[in-house]
TORDREN-53049 format. One record per atom (N, C-alpha, C): residue number from 1; x, y, z. Coordinates in steps of 0.05 Angstrom, whole numbers. Layout:
 num   east  north     up
 NUM      X      Y      Z
...
***
This chain:
 num   east  north     up
   1  -2315    723   -137
   1  -2339    729   -152
   1  -2360    709   -143
   2  -2384    720   -138
   2  -2406    703   -129
   2  -2417    688   -153
   3  -2426    663   -149
   3  -2439    647   -169
   3  -2468    643   -162
   4  -2485    651   -181
   4  -2514    647   -177
   4  -2522    623   -193
   5  -2539    606   -181
   5  -2548    582   -195
   5  -2578    578   -193
   6  -2589    565   -213
   6  -2617    560   -214
   6  -2622    533   -201
   7  -2640    533   -181
   7  -2646    508   -167
   7  -2663    489   -184
   8  -2675    499   -206
   8  -2693    483   -222
   8  -2677    468   -244
   9  -2660    483   -260
   9  -2647    471   -282
   9  -2616    469   -279
  10  -2605    482   -259
  10  -2576    480   -254
  10  -2559    500   -268
  11  -2571    517   -285
  11  -2556    539   -298
  11  -2542    556   -277
  12  -2518    565   -283
  12  -2504    583   -264
  12  -2492    607   -279
  13  -2487    629   -265
  13  -2478    653   -277
  13  -2460    668   -257
  14  -2439    681   -268
  14  -2423    700   -253
  14  -2427    727   -267
  15  -2426    749   -251
  15  -2430    775   -263
  15  -2410    795   -253
  16  -2403    814   -270
  16  -2385    836   -262
  16  -2398    862   -271
  17  -2389    884   -258
  17  -2400    911   -264
  17  -2389    920   -291
  18  -2408    929   -309
  18  -2400    939   -335
  18  -2386    965   -333
  19  -2390    980   -312
  19  -2378   1006   -308
  19  -2349   1004   -297
  20  -2346    986   -277
  20  -2320    984   -263
  20  -2304    959   -270
  21  -2317    940   -283
  21  -2305    914   -289
  21  -2296    899   -264
  22  -2312    903   -242
  22  -2306    890   -216
  22  -2328    868   -212
  23  -2320    845   -202
  23  -2341    824   -197
  23  -2362    834   -178
  24  -2387    828   -184
  24  -2409    836   -167
  24  -2410    817   -143
  25  -2420    828   -120
  25  -2422    812    -96
  25  -2452    809    -89
  26  -2459    787    -76
  26  -2486    782    -67
  26  -2492    801    -43
  27  -2517    810    -42
  27  -2525    827    -20
  27  -2556    828    -19
  28  -2565    843      0
  28  -2594    847      4
  28  -2600    876      9
  29  -2624    884      1
  29  -2634    911      9
  29  -2660    906     24
  30  -2665    923     44
  30  -2689    921     61
  30  -2710    940     50
  31  -2734    930     47
  31  -2756    947     38
  31  -2771    958     62
  32  -2787    978     56
  32  -2802    992     78
  32  -2819    973     94
  33  -2830    952     82
  33  -2847    933     96
  33  -2831    913    113
  34  -2805    915    113
  34  -2788    898    128
  34  -2777    873    113
  35  -2788    868     89
  35  -2778    846     74
  35  -2751    853     61
  36  -2737    832     52
  36  -2711    836     39
  36  -2712    826     11
  37  -2697    839     -7
  37  -2694    831    -35
  37  -2665    825    -40
  38  -2659    802    -53
  38  -2632    795    -59
  38  -2623    812    -83
  39  -2599    823    -81
  39  -2588    839   -103
  39  -2559    831   -108
  40  -2549    839   -131
  40  -2520    837   -137
  40  -2510    866   -137
  41  -2488    870   -122
  41  -2478    898   -119
  41  -2449    900   -125
  42  -2441    923   -135
  42  -2413    929   -142
  42  -2400    941   -117
  43  -2378    929   -107
  43  -2365    940    -84
  43  -2349    966    -90
  44  -2345    972   -115
  44  -2330    995   -123
  44  -2348   1020   -126
  45  -2368   1018   -143
  45  -2385   1042   -148
  45  -2411   1040   -133
  46  -2416   1018   -119
  46  -2440   1014   -103
  46  -2466   1012   -119
  47  -2464   1007   -145
  47  -2487   1002   -161
  47  -2500    976   -153
  48  -2526    973   -157
  48  -2540    949   -150
  48  -2560    941   -172
  49  -2563    915   -176
  49  -2583    904   -194
  49  -2598    882   -180
  50  -2623    877   -188
  50  -2637    854   -178
  50  -2621    829   -186
  51  -2618    810   -168
  51  -2603    786   -174
  51  -2616    771   -198
  52  -2600    756   -213
  52  -2610    743   -237
  52  -2633    723   -231
  53  -2649    718   -253
  53  -2670    699   -252
  53  -2667    678   -274
  54  -2677    654   -269
  54  -2677    633   -289
  54  -2702    616   -284
  55  -2714    606   -304
  55  -2738    589   -302
  55  -2760    603   -286
  56  -2760    630   -287
  56  -2780    645   -273
  56  -2776    648   -243
  57  -2752    640   -233
  57  -2746    640   -205
  57  -2720    656   -200
  58  -2718    669   -177
  58  -2692    682   -170
  58  -2671    660   -167
  59  -2648    665   -178
  59  -2625    647   -176
  59  -2614    650   -148
  60  -2605    628   -136
  60  -2595    629   -109
  60  -2564    632   -110
  61  -2554    642    -88
  61  -2525    647    -86
  61  -2515    635    -60
  62  -2496    617    -62
  62  -2483    606    -38
  62  -2461    625    -30
  63  -2464    637     -6
  63  -2444    657      2
  63  -2423    644     19
***
């Protein structure tokens, strides 16, 4: 299971899919303009959510 942490306050979080109860994995999706957005994705159902935020910032994930 990936651990996301806030670089500002140190808060950390683990997440799992509510549908499959499988730990979410860190990933990226590419946008049309070529930029990438960090997401948390389910390896089972392939659902994706925007990665968590804390203190107004995206939480980072050490892969």
